[in-house]
Structure formats: structure tokens, C-alpha cells
LUMDRENRO-627444 format. One record per residue (C-alpha): x, y, z; residue number from 0; residue in three letters. Coordinates in Angstrom, 1 decimal, always signed. Layout:
N
{node {X; Y; Z}; NUM; ALA}
...
//
This chain:
90
{node {+18.5; +21.9; +11.2}; 0; MET}
{node {+20.6; +22.6; +14.0}; 1; TRP}
{node {+19.1; +25.7; +15.2}; 2; MET}
{node {+15.8; +23.8; +15.8}; 3; ASP}
{node {+14.3; +25.6; +19.2}; 4; SER}
{node {+13.6; +21.8; +20.1}; 5; SER}
{node {+16.6; +20.4; +20.0}; 6; LEU}
{node {+17.2; +22.9; +23.3}; 7; ASN}
{node {+18.2; +20.3; +26.2}; 8; ASP}
{node {+17.0; +22.6; +28.6}; 9; GLU}
{node {+13.6; +22.2; +27.4}; 10; ASP}
{node {+12.3; +18.9; +28.2}; 11; GLU}
{node {+8.5; +20.0; +27.1}; 12; ALA}
{node {+9.5; +19.3; +23.5}; 13; HIS}
{node {+9.9; +16.0; +22.1}; 14; ALA}
{node {+12.7; +16.4; +19.4}; 15; PRO}
{node {+11.6; +16.6; +15.6}; 16; PRO}
{node {+10.4; +13.5; +13.8}; 17; ASN}
{node {+13.5; +13.7; +11.4}; 18; TYR}
{node {+15.6; +12.9; +14.4}; 19; LEU}
{node {+13.5; +10.9; +16.7}; 20; ALA}
{node {+11.6; +8.3; +14.6}; 21; ASN}
{node {+13.2; +6.2; +12.6}; 22; PRO}
{node {+9.9; +5.3; +10.0}; 23; LYS}
{node {+10.6; +9.5; +9.2}; 24; VAL}
{node {+14.7; +8.3; +9.1}; 25; GLN}
{node {+13.5; +6.0; +6.3}; 26; GLU}
{node {+10.9; +7.6; +4.4}; 27; GLY}
{node {+13.7; +10.7; +3.6}; 28; ILE}
{node {+16.2; +8.5; +2.3}; 29; LEU}
{node {+13.5; +6.7; +0.6}; 30; GLY}
{node {+13.2; +9.9; -1.2}; 31; TRP}
{node {+16.4; +10.5; -1.2}; 32; LEU}
{node {+17.1; +7.4; -3.4}; 33; GLY}
{node {+13.8; +8.1; -5.4}; 34; LEU}
{node {+15.2; +11.6; -6.6}; 35; GLN}
{node {+19.0; +10.3; -7.2}; 36; ARG}
{node {+17.2; +7.5; -9.8}; 37; CYS}
{node {+15.2; +10.2; -11.4}; 38; GLN}
{node {+18.2; +12.1; -12.4}; 39; GLU}
{node {+19.6; +8.8; -13.2}; 40; GLU}
{node {+16.9; +8.0; -15.3}; 41; GLU}
{node {+16.9; +11.4; -16.9}; 42; SER}
{node {+20.4; +11.4; -17.6}; 43; ARG}
{node {+20.2; +8.0; -19.3}; 44; ILE}
{node {+17.2; +8.8; -21.8}; 45; LEU}
{node {+19.3; +11.7; -22.8}; 46; GLY}
{node {+22.0; +9.6; -23.7}; 47; GLU}
{node {+20.0; +7.1; -25.4}; 48; MET}
{node {+19.1; +9.8; -27.4}; 49; ASP}
{node {+21.6; +10.7; -28.7}; 50; GLY}
{node {+22.6; +7.5; -29.7}; 51; LEU}
{node {+19.7; +6.3; -31.6}; 52; LEU}
{node {+20.1; +9.3; -33.6}; 53; SER}
{node {+23.9; +8.5; -34.1}; 54; TRP}
{node {+22.7; +5.5; -34.9}; 55; MET}
{node {+20.3; +6.9; -37.3}; 56; SER}
{node {+22.9; +9.0; -39.0}; 57; ASN}
{node {+25.5; +6.0; -39.2}; 58; GLN}
{node {+22.7; +4.1; -41.1}; 59; ILE}
{node {+21.5; +7.1; -43.5}; 60; GLU}
{node {+25.7; +7.3; -44.3}; 61; ALA}
{node {+25.6; +3.4; -45.3}; 62; ILE}
{node {+22.8; +3.5; -47.2}; 63; LYS}
{node {+24.0; +6.6; -49.4}; 64; GLN}
{node {+27.4; +4.9; -49.4}; 65; VAL}
{node {+25.8; +1.6; -50.9}; 66; LEU}
{node {+23.8; +3.1; -53.3}; 67; ASN}
{node {+26.7; +5.2; -54.7}; 68; ILE}
{node {+28.4; +2.1; -54.9}; 69; CYS}
{node {+25.5; -0.1; -57.1}; 70; ARG}
{node {+25.4; +2.7; -59.6}; 71; GLY}
{node {+29.1; +2.9; -59.5}; 72; ARG}
{node {+30.2; -0.8; -58.9}; 73; SER}
{node {+32.5; -1.0; -62.7}; 74; ARG}
{node {+34.4; +1.6; -61.6}; 75; PHE}
{node {+34.8; +0.5; -57.9}; 76; ILE}
{node {+36.4; -2.2; -59.3}; 77; PHE}
{node {+38.6; -1.0; -61.8}; 78; SER}
{node {+39.7; +1.7; -59.4}; 79; PHE}
{node {+40.4; -1.3; -56.7}; 80; HIS}
{node {+41.9; -3.3; -59.3}; 81; MET}
{node {+44.1; -0.5; -60.4}; 82; HIS}
{node {+45.3; +0.3; -57.3}; 83; PHE}
{node {+46.4; -2.9; -56.2}; 84; HIS}
{node {+48.4; -3.3; -59.4}; 85; SER}
{node {+50.0; +0.0; -59.0}; 86; SER}
{node {+51.5; -1.8; -55.6}; 87; GLY}
{node {+49.8; +0.9; -53.0}; 88; HIS}
{node {+48.9; -1.9; -50.7}; 89; LEU}
//
């Protein structure tokens, strides 16, 4: 940017480039940069959401498996629980 020949003070025939002289162009550049940051953030957040949904799905499946095991072994779990309490472990 600083090597731009239109920045030569001795040459008054050339107007400065729009990115330096035109406020609308400057606003457009800032807007475009803001959009780029938002798109990067959106991509990052969507990746985090995918990871969270995958983790949550795994947790739900683990809970379902434990519930199925508990339903089939409710008497065993109850007797173990009673034995564990009566032995003074809790």
C-alpha cells in the first residue's frame, strides 16, 4: 500500500486511491472485513455444535444402555444396594 505511486506528493495530477480518499469505500472495506469475521465465527460455532450434539447423543445412548441393564437386574441391584448399606460402606 505504501508503495502506491499515487501517494507521491509531488504528483498532483493523480488523485489518491479510493481506499484512502473515499469514506464509502472505507466503510465497504470495514463491512467486508466484519462479514468475514462473522462467517469465520459461524463456522467455528457450527463445529462446536456438531461436537456437542455428538457428545450428547453418546451420553443418551449410554444412559439408555444402563437403564436397560438396570431393568433386567433390578433385584440384583436392590440386594447389592442393601448389602452395601448394611456393611457400613456409606
